[in-house]
C-alpha positions in Angstrom: 31.3 -8.3 -40.9 30.1 -11.6 -39.3 29.5 -11.3 -35.6 31.0 -14.2 -33.6 28.5 -16.5 -31.9 28.4 -16.9 -28.1 27.8 -20.3 -26.4 27.6 -20.0 -22.6 29.1 -22.9 -20.6 26.0 -23.3 -18.5 22.4 -22.3 -18.4 21.9 -18.5 -18.5 18.2 -18.6 -17.5 17.3 -16.4 -14.6 14.4 -17.5 -12.4 11.7 -14.8 -12.1 11.7 -15.2 -8.4 14.9 -13.6 -6.9 14.8 -16.0 -3.9 15.0 -19.0 -6.3 17.4 -17.5 -8.8 21.1 -17.9 -9.6 23.1 -15.0 -11.0 24.5 -14.8 -14.5 27.4 -17.2 -15.1 30.9 -15.8 -15.1 31.6 -16.4 -18.8 28.9 -13.8 -19.7 31.3 -11.2 -18.3 34.4 -12.7 -19.9 33.5 -14.0 -23.4 35.2 -12.0 -26.2 32.5 -12.9 -28.7 29.8 -11.3 -26.7 31.0 -7.7 -26.8 30.2 -7.2 -30.6 26.7 -8.6 -30.1 26.1 -6.2 -27.2 27.3 -3.2 -29.3 25.1 -4.1 -32.3 22.0 -5.6 -30.7 21.9 -4.1 -27.1 23.5 -0.6 -27.1 22.5 -0.2 -30.8 18.8 -1.0 -30.2 18.1 0.9 -26.9 17.8 4.6 -26.3 21.2 6.0 -25.4 22.2 9.5 -24.3 24.4 11.1 -26.9 24.5 14.7 -25.8 22.8 17.6 -23.9 19.9 19.7 -25.0 21.8 23.0 -24.4 24.2 21.9 -27.2 21.4 22.3 -29.7 19.3 25.0 -28.2 19.0 27.2 -31.3 18.4 26.7 -35.0 21.7 25.7 -36.7 23.2 24.3 -33.5 24.7 20.8 -33.9 27.1 18.3 -32.4 28.6 15.0 -33.4 28.7 11.8 -31.4 29.3 8.1 -31.6 26.9 5.3 -30.6 27.8 1.6 -30.8 30.6 2.5 -33.2 28.4 4.6 -35.5 29.2 8.2 -36.1 26.2 10.5 -35.5 25.2 14.1 -36.3 22.6 15.8 -34.2 21.3 19.2 -35.5 18.5 21.7 -34.8 16.9 22.7 -38.1 16.0 26.2 -39.2 12.4 25.1 -38.4 13.4 24.4 -34.8 13.0 20.6 -35.2 15.8 18.5 -33.8 17.0 15.7 -36.2 19.6 13.0 -36.1 21.6 11.5 -38.9 24.5 9.2 -39.5 27.5 11.5 -39.9 28.4 9.8 -43.1 28.4 11.5 -46.5 26.4 9.6 -49.1 29.2 10.0 -51.7 32.2 8.1 -50.4 31.6 8.1 -46.6 33.4 11.3 -45.7 32.3 13.4 -42.7 29.5 15.9 -43.3 30.3 17.6 -39.9 33.0 17.6 -37.2 32.9 18.6 -33.6 30.1 20.9 -32.5 28.9 24.5 -33.1 26.4 26.3 -35.4 26.0 26.0 -39.2 23.6 27.0 -42.0 24.6 23.9 -44.0 26.9 20.9 -43.6 29.7 20.5 -46.1 31.6 17.2 -46.3 35.3 17.7 -45.7 36.2 15.1 -48.3 34.7 16.2 -51.6 32.5 19.1 -50.6 29.0 17.6 -50.9 26.7 20.0 -49.1 23.6 19.1 -47.0 20.9 21.2 -45.4 20.2 21.2 -41.7 17.3 18.8 -42.4 19.6 16.4 -44.2 18.8 17.1 -47.9 21.6 17.0 -50.4 22.0 20.6 -51.7 25.1 20.4 -53.8 27.3 17.6 -55.2 30.3 19.1 -57.1 31.4 17.5 -60.4 28.5 15.1 -60.5 26.7 16.6 -63.5 28.0 13.9 -65.9 26.8 11.0 -63.7 23.9 9.0 -65.2 20.6 8.7 -63.3 21.9 10.8 -60.4 19.0 11.9 -58.3 19.7 14.4 -55.5 16.6 13.4 -53.6 18.0 9.9 -53.1 21.3 10.9 -51.5 20.2 12.8 -48.4 21.8 12.0 -45.0 20.5 8.8 -43.5 18.2 9.6 -40.5 18.6 8.2 -37.0 15.7 8.2 -34.4 16.3 10.7 -31.7 14.5 12.1 -28.7 14.7 14.7 -25.9 14.1 14.3 -22.2 15.4 16.1 -19.2 18.7 17.8 -20.0 19.6 15.2 -22.6 19.5 14.1 -26.2 18.9 10.4 -27.0 19.5 8.3 -30.1 18.5 4.8 -31.1 19.9 2.9 -34.0 16.9 0.7 -34.3 14.9 1.7 -37.4 11.5 1.6 -35.7 12.0 1.9 -31.9 9.4 2.7 -29.4 9.3 6.5 -28.9 11.6 7.7 -26.2 9.1 9.2 -23.7 6.8 6.1 -23.6 9.8 3.9 -23.3 10.8 5.7 -20.0 7.5 4.5 -18.4 7.2 5.9 -14.9 10.7 7.6 -14.8 9.7 11.2 -15.9 7.0 11.3 -13.2 9.4 9.8 -10.6 12.1 12.4 -11.3 9.8 15.3 -11.9 10.6 17.1 -8.6 14.2 17.5 -9.6 13.4 19.8 -12.6 16.0 17.9 -14.8 15.3 20.1 -17.8 16.3 23.2 -15.9 19.5 22.0 -14.3 22.9 23.2 -15.6 26.0 21.1 -16.2 28.9 21.8 -13.9 31.5 19.1 -14.7 32.2 15.9 -16.6 34.7 13.1 -15.8 35.5 9.7 -17.2 36.6 6.8 -15.0 38.2 3.9 -16.9 38.1 0.6 -15.1 39.6 -2.9 -15.8 36.3 -4.7 -15.6 33.4 -5.7 -17.8 30.6 -3.1 -18.0 28.1 -5.5 -16.5 30.2 -5.8 -13.3 29.9 -2.1 -12.8 26.1 -2.2 -13.4 25.8 -5.1 -10.9 27.6 -3.0 -8.3 25.5 0.0 -8.9 22.2 -1.9 -8.4 22.5 -2.8 -4.8 23.2 -1.0 -1.5 24.3 -4.3 0.0 28.0 -3.2 -0.3 27.4 0.2 1.2 28.7 -0.5 4.8 31.7 -2.4 3.5 32.8 -0.3 0.5 31.6 3.2 1.1 32.1 4.3 4.8 31.6 8.0 3.9 28.4 7.5 2.0 27.2 5.0 4.6 27.4 7.9 7.2 25.0 9.9 5.0 22.4 7.3 4.3 20.1 5.3 6.6 21.1 1.8 5.4 18.4 0.2 7.6 15.7 2.0 5.5 17.4 1.4 2.1 14.8 0.2 -0.5 14.8 -1.0 -4.1 11.7 -0.8 -6.3 11.5 -2.6 -9.7 9.7 -1.4 -12.8 9.5 -2.8 -16.3 12.9 -1.7 -17.6 14.3 0.5 -14.7 14.7 0.4 -11.0 14.7 2.9 -8.1 16.9 2.6 -5.1 16.3 5.1 -2.3 17.4 5.9 1.3 16.6 8.6 3.7 19.5 10.9 4.5 20.4 10.8 8.1 19.9 13.8 10.3 22.8 15.3 12.3 23.7 12.9 15.1 25.1 15.7 17.2 25.8 19.4 17.1 29.3 18.9 16.0 28.5 16.6 13.1 30.3 18.7 10.5 32.2 15.9 8.7 29.2 14.8 6.6 28.2 16.1 3.2 24.5 16.3 3.9 24.4 16.7 7.7 21.9 19.6 7.3 19.6 17.7 4.9 17.6 15.9 7.6 14.4 14.7 6.0 15.9 14.6 2.6 16.3 11.5 0.4 18.8 10.1 -2.0 17.4 8.3 -5.0 19.3 6.2 -7.6 17.6 5.4 -10.9 19.0 2.8 -13.3 17.6 2.4 -16.8 18.3 -0.7 -18.8 20.9 -1.4 -19.9 23.6 1.2 -18.9 22.6 4.6 -17.6 21.8 6.0 -14.2 20.6 9.1 -12.4 21.9 9.8 -8.9 19.6 12.3 -7.2 20.5 14.2 -4.1 18.8 17.2 -2.4 21.2 19.7 -4.1 22.3 18.0 -7.3 21.7 15.3 -9.9 24.5 13.3 -11.6 24.2 11.4 -14.8 26.2 8.2 -15.0 26.7 6.2 -18.3 28.8 3.1 -18.4 30.1 1.9 -21.8 32.2 -1.0 -22.8 35.7 -0.3 -24.2 36.7 -4.0 -24.4 35.5 -7.2 -22.8 37.5 -6.5 -19.7 37.5 -2.7 -19.8 34.8 -0.1 -19.5 34.4 3.6 -18.8 31.9 5.3 -16.5 31.0 8.8 -17.7 29.9 11.2 -14.9 28.2 14.5 -15.5 27.0 16.7 -12.6 24.0 19.0 -12.8 22.9 21.8 -10.4 20.4 24.6 -10.2 21.8 27.6 -11.9 21.7 29.6 -8.6 24.2 27.2 -7.0 26.9 27.1 -9.7 28.8 30.1 -8.3 28.8 28.5 -4.8 31.1 25.9 -3.2 28.4 23.2 -3.6 29.6 21.8 -7.0 33.2 21.4 -5.9 32.2 19.8 -2.6 29.7 17.5 -4.4 32.3 16.4 -7.0 34.9 15.7 -4.3 32.4 13.6 -2.4 31.3 11.7 -5.6 34.8 11.2 -6.8 35.7 9.3 -3.6 32.7 7.0 -4.0 33.6 6.3 -7.6 37.2 5.4 -6.7 35.9 2.9 -4.1 33.4 1.4 -6.6 36.1 1.2 -9.3 38.4 -0.7 -7.0 35.9 -3.3 -5.9 34.6 -3.8 -9.5 38.2 -4.5 -10.7 38.7 -7.0 -8.0 35.4 -8.8 -8.7 36.2 -9.0 -12.4 39.5 -10.6 -11.7 37.9 -13.1 -9.4 35.3 -14.0 -12.0 38.1 -15.8 -13.8 38.8 -18.1 -10.8 38.2 -21.8 -11.4 36.4 -21.7 -8.0 33.5 -19.6 -9.3 30.8 -20.2 -11.9 27.8 -18.3 -10.6 26.2 -17.2 -7.3 23.0 -16.6 -5.5 21.1 -13.4 -4.8 20.2 -11.8 -1.5 16.4 -11.7 -1.8 16.3 -8.6 0.4 19.2 -6.6 -0.9 19.7 -7.6 -4.6 16.4 -7.2 -6.3 17.9 -4.6 -8.6 20.8 -6.9 -9.7 18.3 -9.7 -10.2 16.2 -7.6 -12.5 19.2 -6.6 -14.6 20.3 -10.2 -14.9 16.7 -11.2 -15.9 16.5 -8.4 -18.5 20.0 -9.2 -19.8 19.3 -12.9 -20.0 16.1 -12.3 -22.0 18.0 -10.0 -24.4 20.7 -12.6 -24.7 18.3 -15.3 -25.6 17.1 -13.3 -28.5 20.5 -12.1 -29.6 22.4 -15.4 -29.8 
């Protein structure tokens, strides 16, 4: 299938200096032809989270997933090695596996071709009369995968940079949270009527905190909010306010004086929200040019799962997400206005947004 071309109405170049730069033009958020290029050449060629490590903890464990429209099968082999495959039978494209669970072999639900946990074709019924049929040439097609923290990653690029080196400083920066030991508590999906990049823009600055998030603004010290830029990710951080008085019981973290909230974004579309008592994973994916979904998963130390902390945290987070979703939908509608083409950055508050626009513009230049 030919992928439609994209021709922006104005220059998409982003100046390396945030104080000199203009934002991405509005049509980058609105053009119908751009979405397929993003799926194929952006989401399909970057490391994307497709599942959790606890889903494939033991030999024979597996799960199925989808990445950029491609069906995937992730399985832990009998040798303990984790492998990824396209979940497509090499016969006539049936499904070797469905859902998740534990298996000794994978048997396609269409014609019964059977594969080992390491992807080798073991049995192909009724193929004995087919000329020059070589079992070794019809194993499941592999997909690069990696493990970090609590998660499993996949990359549709045939020769990507290995996952851990690609994360650069992130593992060290998040080491204190013990991500690999945290346990999942809940998962929710928030569907919004906006382009996925509008949501990322919003995530990457605390500039809107006083206006959009009054509850969160009471928790964080906006005056000390900082943004740090790295090669392909950013870190936003703010000290958590101490209790303002003895009766300060309306705040989520009123007893966490001296603590810090940290927000990590990794190009192009996933985030880690790190608080003193929990970490949440946030993945934003396009559903259409003007529609996206933000997937939230909350993780806690195992010792707190039976307490009130998870429910309190999710209520607090849910309100913030509702506020973000509303402003993102308004912004997306306003991007269509004849009065708007592109804007300028706050050099102090929008360094993270500027980095995203710079990385995206660089990708776009290579993808068009």
